[in-house]
N, C-alpha and C positions, 0 to 999 in steps of 0.2 A: 500553532501546533508543530510538533516535531514528527516527521515521517521518515521511514526507511522503505525504499522501493525494492521489492524482490526482483530477482533476475528475470522472472517470467512476464513482467509487465514492460510496456514500451517506455523507453527512457524519456520521451517527450513529456511524460507525466511529471517528471521532476521540474521542468520549466513551468508547467501549468500550476503546480503547487507553490513554487517560489513566487510566481506572479500574483498568486492569491494571498501572499504574505506569510507563507509557512516556511519553516526550515525543513529542507528535504535533501536526502542523499540516497544513493543506491548501492546495492551489494556489488554491482559490476565495478563501480568506482574503487571499491576496496579489495578487488581481486577475490571475491568470495563466491564466484559462480560455482555451483555444484556443492557448496558447503552443506553439511548435514543440518537438519532442522534444529537440533539442540544448539549447535554453534550459532546459527542465525538468531535464535531466541535469546541466547545469552547476550549477544551483541545488542539487540534492541532493548533488553532489560537494562544493561549498563548505560546505554545512551538515552534511556527514557523516551523511546520513539514508538510510534504506532507503525506496525508492519502492514504494508499493502501488498497483496499477493493474489495469485490465481491457484495456489497450491492448497488443495483440500486437506492434505495431510497435516500441514503446519497449522491449519485453522481448526484442527480437531480439539474441541473443548475438553475432551477427556484426557488428552495428552498434555495440553497447555491450557489449564483452566483460567477463566477470567480472574483478575486480581493478582496473577503472577507475572503480569507484564502490562505495558501501557495500553495495549489493544492490538487486535489483528482484524484487518478489513479484508474479507474474502470477496473478490470480484467473481461473479458467475455470468459472464456475457452470453448472449444467445449464440455467438459464433466462437470458435476456438482460436487460440493463439494470441501472441502479444499484441498484434495489430487490432484485435477485436475490442480492446478496452477503450472506452470513450475518454475524451479529455476531461479534466477537472476544471470547473469554472466557479468563480465566486458567485454565490447565490444572493448575497446581501452585503450591505456596507460593513457588516460585522465579520465578513469573510467566512460565513458558513459555507460548507462545501456542497456542491451539487455535481453529480457525474451523469451526464447523458440525459438529464431530466427533460431537456428541450425535445427529446425524441420519445420521452415516456419510458425509457429503458430502465432507469435506476433513480433512486432518491437517496 
């Protein structure tokens, strides 16, 4: 899969995703820190990437309805901040993703 990491997630997730066999890059690498949501969504649409984010606004299905982009994954960890997001691990030989499931946090 192709992923775009929002600025509010820890950059180590890029390495985790790549190690699981996915194509991943981040908004930080592209100098888009603080870019408006519509600019970010236009970019992920053009690149056919799934956006990973902590931003509830950009994950608002009323503003950005399903089917108008490849997908948005909104992480809602029990603690706040970039460091609260668990690593992404390969869950199966088929590279299905699992985030923090070993702790029971997410599936």
